[in-house]
FIGU-985668 format. One record per residue (C-alpha): x negated, y negated, z negated; residue in one letter. Coordinates in nm, 3 decimals. Each point is the difference from the previous one (the first is absolute). Layout:
px->X, py->Y, pz->Z, type->A $
...
This chain:
px->1.246, py->8.918, pz->1.005, type->M $
px->-0.391, py->0.007, pz->0.000, type->L $
px->0.019, py->0.341, pz->-0.189, type->H $
px->0.172, py->0.183, pz->0.274, type->L $
px->-0.162, py->-0.187, pz->0.280, type->T $
px->-0.331, py->0.127, pz->-0.163, type->S $
px->0.205, py->0.372, pz->-0.067, type->H $
px->0.047, py->0.019, pz->0.396, type->L $
px->-0.294, py->-0.076, pz->0.120, type->K $
px->-0.196, py->0.182, pz->-0.241, type->F $
px->0.299, py->0.299, pz->0.113, type->T $
px->-0.071, py->-0.058, pz->0.384, type->T $
px->-0.397, py->0.019, pz->-0.039, type->Q $
px->0.016, py->0.298, pz->-0.158, type->N $
px->0.352, py->0.205, pz->0.169, type->L $
px->-0.194, py->0.326, pz->0.055, type->R $
px->-0.114, py->0.134, pz->-0.380, type->F $
px->0.243, py->-0.244, pz->-0.170, type->L $
px->0.278, py->0.265, pz->0.254, type->S $
px->-0.181, py->0.275, pz->-0.211, type->F $
px->0.096, py->-0.117, pz->-0.316, type->G $
px->0.294, py->-0.092, pz->0.067, type->F $
px->0.163, py->0.318, pz->0.142, type->L $
px->-0.212, py->0.197, pz->-0.335, type->M $
px->0.204, py->-0.160, pz->-0.197, type->A $
px->0.293, py->-0.019, pz->0.212, type->L $
px->-0.056, py->0.406, pz->0.080, type->G $
px->0.023, py->0.053, pz->-0.442, type->S $
px->0.367, py->-0.065, pz->0.019, type->S $
px->0.026, py->0.386, pz->0.093, type->F $
px->-0.091, py->0.040, pz->-0.403, type->G $
px->0.086, py->-0.295, pz->-0.227, type->Q $
px->0.330, py->-0.061, pz->-0.225, type->T $
px->0.198, py->-0.214, pz->0.255, type->Y $
px->-0.033, py->0.315, pz->0.329, type->F $
px->-0.010, py->0.293, pz->-0.251, type->I $
px->0.307, py->-0.146, pz->-0.262, type->G $
px->0.241, py->-0.028, pz->0.348, type->V $
px->0.023, py->0.413, pz->0.010, type->F $
px->0.038, py->0.036, pz->-0.364, type->G $
px->0.418, py->0.092, pz->0.023, type->P $
px->-0.057, py->0.232, pz->0.271, type->E $
px->-0.309, py->0.185, pz->-0.191, type->I $
px->0.143, py->0.031, pz->-0.321, type->R $
px->0.387, py->0.126, pz->0.145, type->Q $
px->-0.248, py->0.263, pz->0.223, type->E $
px->-0.185, py->0.103, pz->-0.296, type->F $
px->0.305, py->-0.057, pz->-0.269, type->S $
px->-0.219, py->-0.248, pz->-0.182, type->L $
px->0.076, py->-0.231, pz->-0.275, type->T $
px->-0.057, py->-0.364, pz->-0.002, type->Q $
px->-0.225, py->0.081, pz->-0.238, type->T $
px->-0.173, py->0.316, pz->0.136, type->S $
px->-0.022, py->-0.212, pz->0.261, type->W $
px->-0.242, py->-0.291, pz->-0.100, type->S $
px->-0.201, py->0.277, pz->-0.199, type->A $
px->-0.113, py->0.133, pz->0.284, type->I $
px->-0.063, py->-0.286, pz->0.146, type->Y $
px->-0.194, py->-0.133, pz->-0.329, type->M $
px->-0.294, py->0.342, pz->0.001, type->I $
px->-0.033, py->-0.014, pz->0.344, type->G $
px->-0.075, py->-0.393, pz->-0.018, type->T $
px->-0.183, py->0.060, pz->-0.284, type->L $
px->-0.224, py->0.310, pz->0.104, type->A $
px->-0.047, py->-0.235, pz->0.342, type->S $
px->-0.136, py->-0.292, pz->-0.245, type->A $
px->-0.285, py->0.242, pz->-0.204, type->L $
px->-0.117, py->0.108, pz->0.339, type->M $
px->0.021, py->-0.319, pz->0.176, type->L $
px->-0.364, py->-0.167, pz->-0.161, type->P $
px->-0.176, py->0.381, pz->0.141, type->W $
px->0.163, py->-0.056, pz->0.312, type->T $
px->-0.026, py->-0.351, pz->0.081, type->G $
px->-0.359, py->-0.033, pz->-0.061, type->Q $
px->-0.050, py->0.253, pz->0.213, type->Q $
px->0.000, py->-0.300, pz->0.284, type->I $
px->-0.302, py->-0.129, pz->-0.108, type->D $
px->-0.236, py->0.315, pz->0.119, type->R $
px->0.174, py->0.033, pz->0.332, type->I $
px->0.066, py->-0.194, pz->0.279, type->S $
px->0.307, py->-0.194, pz->0.032, type->L $
px->0.168, py->0.170, pz->0.290, type->R $
px->-0.090, py->0.348, pz->-0.092, type->R $
px->0.188, py->-0.101, pz->-0.287, type->Y $
px->0.235, py->-0.149, pz->0.112, type->T $
px->0.031, py->0.338, pz->0.222, type->V $
px->0.063, py->0.240, pz->-0.284, type->F $
px->0.218, py->-0.283, pz->-0.228, type->V $
px->0.298, py->0.003, pz->0.298, type->V $
px->-0.076, py->0.323, pz->0.132, type->I $
px->0.099, py->0.089, pz->-0.403, type->A $
px->0.317, py->-0.244, pz->0.002, type->L $
px->0.113, py->0.213, pz->0.268, type->V $
px->-0.007, py->0.312, pz->-0.181, type->G $
px->0.159, py->-0.177, pz->-0.275, type->A $
px->0.330, py->-0.094, pz->0.203, type->T $
px->-0.021, py->0.310, pz->0.176, type->T $
px->-0.021, py->0.184, pz->-0.328, type->F $
px->0.304, py->-0.255, pz->-0.111, type->M $
px->0.217, py->0.167, pz->0.286, type->A $
px->-0.092, py->0.334, pz->-0.057, type->L $
px->0.057, py->-0.001, pz->-0.401, type->V $
px->0.165, py->0.360, pz->-0.081, type->P $
px->0.034, py->-0.067, pz->-0.406, type->S $
px->0.027, py->-0.272, pz->-0.292, type->A $
px->-0.324, py->0.118, pz->-0.123, type->I $
px->-0.204, py->-0.043, pz->0.329, type->L $
px->0.188, py->-0.341, pz->0.030, type->L $
px->-0.230, py->-0.108, pz->-0.304, type->V $
px->-0.296, py->0.108, pz->0.237, type->V $
px->0.156, py->-0.221, pz->0.275, type->A $
px->0.063, py->-0.278, pz->-0.167, type->V $
px->-0.375, py->-0.035, pz->-0.127, type->F $
px->-0.107, py->0.110, pz->0.383, type->L $
px->0.158, py->-0.347, pz->0.045, type->L $
px->-0.001, py->-0.293, pz->-0.231, type->R $
px->-0.429, py->0.199, pz->0.056, type->Q $
px->-0.025, py->-0.032, pz->0.302, type->T $
px->0.203, py->-0.290, pz->0.108, type->G $
px->0.096, py->-0.271, pz->-0.251, type->Q $
px->-0.372, py->0.092, pz->-0.135, type->G $
px->-0.268, py->0.098, pz->0.290, type->L $
px->0.173, py->-0.222, pz->0.272, type->M $
px->0.008, py->-0.269, pz->-0.249, type->S $
px->-0.369, py->0.026, pz->-0.107, type->H $
px->-0.103, py->0.049, pz->0.336, type->T $
px->0.159, py->-0.321, pz->0.172, type->G $
px->-0.117, py->-0.214, pz->-0.343, type->S $
px->-0.334, py->0.132, pz->0.013, type->T $
px->-0.050, py->-0.085, pz->0.302, type->A $
px->0.106, py->-0.316, pz->0.060, type->M $
px->-0.205, py->0.000, pz->-0.326, type->A $
px->-0.306, py->0.060, pz->0.065, type->R $
px->0.024, py->-0.113, pz->0.403, type->N $
px->0.064, py->-0.342, pz->-0.009, type->F $
px->-0.273, py->-0.171, pz->-0.311, type->F $
px->0.110, py->-0.409, pz->-0.001, type->K $
px->0.381, py->0.098, pz->0.094, type->N $
px->0.123, py->0.321, pz->-0.198, type->R $
px->0.313, py->-0.223, pz->-0.124, type->G $
px->0.104, py->-0.069, pz->0.320, type->K $
px->-0.050, py->0.325, pz->0.089, type->A $
px->0.152, py->0.213, pz->-0.230, type->I $
px->0.311, py->-0.280, pz->-0.044, type->A $
px->0.071, py->0.006, pz->0.449, type->V $
px->-0.082, py->0.430, pz->-0.034, type->S $
px->0.232, py->0.026, pz->-0.266, type->S $
px->0.265, py->-0.135, pz->0.269, type->L $
px->0.064, py->0.399, pz->0.055, type->G $
px->0.138, py->0.036, pz->-0.346, type->F $
px->0.265, py->-0.247, pz->0.053, type->A $
px->0.100, py->0.122, pz->0.336, type->L $
px->0.040, py->0.308, pz->-0.138, type->G $
px->0.154, py->-0.050, pz->-0.299, type->E $
px->0.272, py->-0.282, pz->0.198, type->A $
px->0.038, py->0.325, pz->0.331, type->T $
px->-0.034, py->0.353, pz->-0.121, type->L $
px->0.251, py->0.063, pz->-0.291, type->P $
px->0.311, py->-0.151, pz->0.241, type->F $
px->-0.124, py->0.235, pz->0.224, type->L $
px->-0.019, py->0.278, pz->-0.187, type->M $
px->0.307, py->-0.041, pz->-0.164, type->V $
px->0.157, py->-0.003, pz->0.380, type->V $
px->-0.244, py->0.316, pz->0.135, type->T $
px->0.076, py->0.193, pz->-0.368, type->I $
px->0.397, py->0.002, pz->0.099, type->T $
px->-0.061, py->0.062, pz->0.401, type->V $
px->-0.271, py->0.279, pz->-0.002, type->I $
px->-0.018, py->0.135, pz->-0.431, type->G $
px->-0.322, py->-0.064, pz->-0.204, type->W $
px->-0.224, py->0.248, pz->0.120, type->R $
px->-0.015, py->-0.106, pz->0.353, type->A $
px->0.016, py->-0.401, pz->-0.129, type->S $
px->-0.359, py->0.080, pz->-0.144, type->Y $
px->-0.124, py->0.288, pz->0.259, type->G $
px->0.073, py->-0.360, pz->0.242, type->I $
px->-0.285, py->-0.156, pz->-0.309, type->A $
px->-0.209, py->0.311, pz->0.142, type->A $
px->0.057, py->-0.083, pz->0.361, type->L $
px->-0.084, py->-0.367, pz->-0.039, type->T $
px->-0.279, py->0.096, pz->-0.208, type->T $
px->-0.188, py->0.154, pz->0.235, type->L $
px->0.063, py->-0.074, pz->0.277, type->F $
px->0.076, py->-0.346, pz->-0.024, type->I $
px->-0.225, py->-0.104, pz->-0.307, type->I $
px->-0.288, py->0.198, pz->0.011, type->L $
px->-0.146, py->-0.098, pz->0.360, type->P $
px->0.108, py->-0.324, pz->0.004, type->T $
px->-0.275, py->-0.039, pz->-0.370, type->S $
px->-0.229, py->0.111, pz->0.247, type->I $
px->0.028, py->-0.191, pz->0.223, type->W $
px->0.007, py->-0.309, pz->-0.176, type->L $
px->-0.315, py->0.092, pz->-0.177, type->L $
px->-0.216, py->0.036, pz->0.263, type->K $
px->-0.309, py->-0.268, pz->0.009, type->G $
px->0.112, py->-0.019, pz->-0.406, type->Y $
px->-0.405, py->0.110, pz->-0.074, type->R $
px->-0.157, py->-0.253, pz->0.167, type->D $
px->0.259, py->-0.318, pz->-0.124, type->R $
px->-0.137, py->0.145, pz->-0.377, type->Y $
px->-0.322, py->-0.047, pz->0.061, type->D $
px->-0.031, py->-0.279, pz->0.168, type->T $
px->0.211, py->-0.207, pz->-0.290, type->Q $
px->-0.234, py->0.171, pz->-0.228, type->K $
px->-0.281, py->-0.162, pz->0.180, type->A $
px->0.204, py->-0.291, pz->-0.053, type->Y $
px->0.104, py->-0.021, pz->-0.344, type->L $
px->-0.384, py->0.148, pz->-0.050, type->K $
px->-0.146, py->-0.348, pz->0.128, type->N $
px->0.210, py->-0.214, pz->-0.093, type->S $
px->-0.021, py->-0.261, pz->-0.276, type->S $
px->0.365, py->0.095, pz->-0.083, type->Q $
px->-0.171, py->0.367, pz->-0.054, type->S $
px->-0.068, py->-0.165, pz->-0.360, type->T $
px->0.301, py->-0.048, pz->-0.117, type->D $
px->0.127, py->0.307, pz->-0.002, type->V $
px->0.133, py->0.123, pz->-0.400, type->T $
px->-0.101, py->0.305, pz->-0.145, type->I $
px->0.254, py->0.261, pz->-0.029, type->S $
px->0.049, py->0.145, pz->-0.333, type->W $
px->-0.024, py->0.437, pz->0.000, type->S $
px->0.341, py->0.202, pz->-0.068, type->R $
px->-0.246, py->0.127, pz->-0.380, type->Q $
px->-0.025, py->-0.430, pz->-0.069, type->E $
px->0.347, py->-0.088, pz->0.104, type->V $
px->0.134, py->0.344, pz->-0.251, type->L $
px->-0.199, py->-0.156, pz->-0.295, type->K $
px->0.145, py->-0.336, pz->-0.007, type->D $
px->0.294, py->-0.070, pz->-0.196, type->V $
px->0.176, py->-0.272, pz->0.173, type->R $
px->0.005, py->0.287, pz->0.286, type->F $
px->0.301, py->0.230, pz->-0.235, type->Y $
px->0.160, py->-0.322, pz->-0.129, type->I $
px->0.054, py->-0.134, pz->0.422, type->L $
px->0.064, py->0.331, pz->0.116, type->L $
px->0.366, py->0.006, pz->-0.076, type->P $
px->0.064, py->-0.311, pz->0.122, type->A $
px->-0.238, py->0.102, pz->0.327, type->A $
px->0.188, py->0.336, pz->0.036, type->S $
px->0.380, py->-0.167, pz->-0.046, type->A $
px->0.108, py->-0.099, pz->0.295, type->P $
px->-0.142, py->0.382, pz->0.202, type->S $
px->0.204, py->0.200, pz->-0.239, type->L $
px->0.342, py->-0.235, pz->-0.026, type->I $
px->0.026, py->-0.014, pz->0.336, type->V $
px->-0.137, py->0.336, pz->0.078, type->T $
px->0.318, py->0.115, pz->-0.196, type->A $
px->0.274, py->-0.223, pz->0.117, type->L $
px->-0.114, py->0.169, pz->0.379, type->F $
px->-0.032, py->0.363, pz->-0.156, type->F $
px->0.436, py->-0.061, pz->-0.135, type->H $
px->0.053, py->-0.282, pz->0.249, type->H $
px->0.306, py->0.153, pz->0.054, type->L $
px->0.111, py->0.142, pz->-0.359, type->S $
px->-0.034, py->-0.361, pz->-0.063, type->L $
px->0.239, py->-0.104, pz->0.340, type->A $
px->0.241, py->0.296, pz->-0.126, type->E $
px->-0.003, py->-0.169, pz->-0.379, type->L $
px->0.032, py->-0.310, pz->0.154, type->K $
px->0.334, py->0.031, pz->0.283, type->A $
px->-0.250, py->-0.111, pz->0.255, type->W $
px->0.021, py->0.201, pz->0.320, type->D $
px->-0.268, py->0.220, pz->0.027, type->A $
px->-0.157, py->-0.050, pz->0.401, type->M $
px->0.060, py->-0.417, pz->-0.058, type->W $
px->-0.200, py->0.026, pz->-0.332, type->F $
px->-0.333, py->0.250, pz->0.220, type->T $
px->0.098, py->-0.223, pz->0.279, type->G $
px->-0.107, py->-0.354, pz->-0.242, type->S $
px->-0.309, py->0.145, pz->-0.024, type->Y $
px->-0.153, py->-0.258, pz->0.308, type->W $
px->-0.001, py->-0.253, pz->-0.304, type->V $
px->-0.168, py->0.123, pz->-0.204, type->F $
px->-0.289, py->0.031, pz->0.252, type->A $
px->0.067, py->-0.372, pz->0.134, type->I $
px->-0.022, py->-0.112, pz->-0.381, type->G $
px->-0.290, py->0.214, pz->-0.045, type->S $
px->-0.223, py->-0.178, pz->0.327, type->V $
px->0.149, py->-0.361, pz->-0.190, type->I $
px->-0.180, py->0.110, pz->-0.296, type->A $
px->-0.305, py->0.123, pz->0.140, type->M $
px->-0.042, py->-0.321, pz->0.187, type->L $
px->0.070, py->-0.169, pz->-0.261, type->A $
px->-0.203, py->0.107, pz->-0.217, type->A $
px->-0.359, py->-0.011, pz->0.156, type->G $
px->0.054, py->-0.386, pz->0.039, type->P $
px->0.060, py->-0.041, pz->-0.391, type->L $
px->-0.238, py->0.273, pz->-0.134, type->I $
px->-0.317, py->-0.237, pz->0.190, type->D $
px->0.115, py->-0.326, pz->-0.142, type->R $
px->0.060, py->0.124, pz->-0.284, type->H $
px->-0.150, py->0.284, pz->-0.040, type->T $
px->0.142, py->0.363, pz->-0.047, type->A $
px->-0.006, py->-0.025, pz->-0.448, type->V $
px->0.176, py->-0.247, pz->-0.054, type->R $
px->0.279, py->0.083, pz->0.245, type->V $
px->0.012, py->0.330, pz->-0.109, type->L $
px->0.178, py->0.042, pz->-0.306, type->P $
px->0.270, py->-0.173, pz->0.202, type->T $
px->0.056, py->0.292, pz->0.283, type->F $
px->0.204, py->0.185, pz->-0.176, type->L $
px->0.291, py->-0.295, pz->0.003, type->M $
px->0.199, py->0.087, pz->0.331, type->P $
px->0.007, py->0.355, pz->-0.092, type->L $
px->0.143, py->-0.100, pz->-0.378, type->T $
px->0.291, py->-0.228, pz->0.165, type->V $
px->0.052, py->0.236, pz->0.345, type->A $
px->0.091, py->0.313, pz->-0.315, type->L $
px->0.175, py->-0.270, pz->-0.227, type->F $
px->0.252, py->-0.015, pz->0.322, type->I $
px->0.018, py->0.388, pz->0.109, type->V $
px->0.072, py->0.008, pz->-0.401, type->W $
px->0.279, py->-0.273, pz->-0.027, type->A $
px->0.191, py->-0.003, pz->0.327, type->F $
px->0.159, py->0.272, pz->0.175, type->D $
px->0.136, py->-0.254, pz->0.338, type->N $
px->-0.259, py->0.232, pz->0.244, type->A $
px->-0.126, py->-0.363, pz->0.130, type->W $
px->-0.169, py->-0.097, pz->-0.304, type->W $
């Protein structure tokens, strides 16, 4: 209860800038798997794709985005946050527009790459980096609060898109995403960043003069991490949740068909996943603070393991 009260007080005191991180997380939905996956059946039908070929297109676009992200992501270190944000959001407008107009299956690879790069990659990166850099003492809280934007997107947008696609088609639905990004996300993000430079300089000066600055831990360089064998031992476990959840979101309609579940009911139940994510996020902070990340790490795959067993073992939709 004390932990929740602390979060609420922190959110109230820093509502404007936290809202920026929240908006970036929510806006990233247009390039997230749980959003794109809803369009799968219509895209496959229009371009005469099999499930395998559509999956291959998605994999190639996603891997290309991942390879480029280290370069595009580091540009946030070289230009102002406001300018970088404008670039990223306008790029997302271009990506969603291109997806709405994509003329061929070959260019779907480009469309997926652009969506994954701008949405899932850079929008998320911009929000989380801004929170970490502008909240020196409470960066964990800041990232946790802003990450609620992911949960809101997971809970609402897939079901809304199922309904919208049914009414106006998949291309017009992505067109709405482009218009939303251009006329809502872009001006709102610029407005929310008003005065951020002053607060950043103030907090930086406070940290420099504070005795707490002596508690700063030196981070490892990328080269040091890649040379440590423990990184490669931990990599499969650390990557498993994102890989598995991405696959489930992408193939959710195939899973629903296999299990004889109603597709709209299944997609409409994403809010349960979102609530679980929020609960886990809020619970993980105190656990890590109390027991350290090293002790918590060996247990973090257990809930996912149980969930996968339930999906495999039971066909009843309520499980």
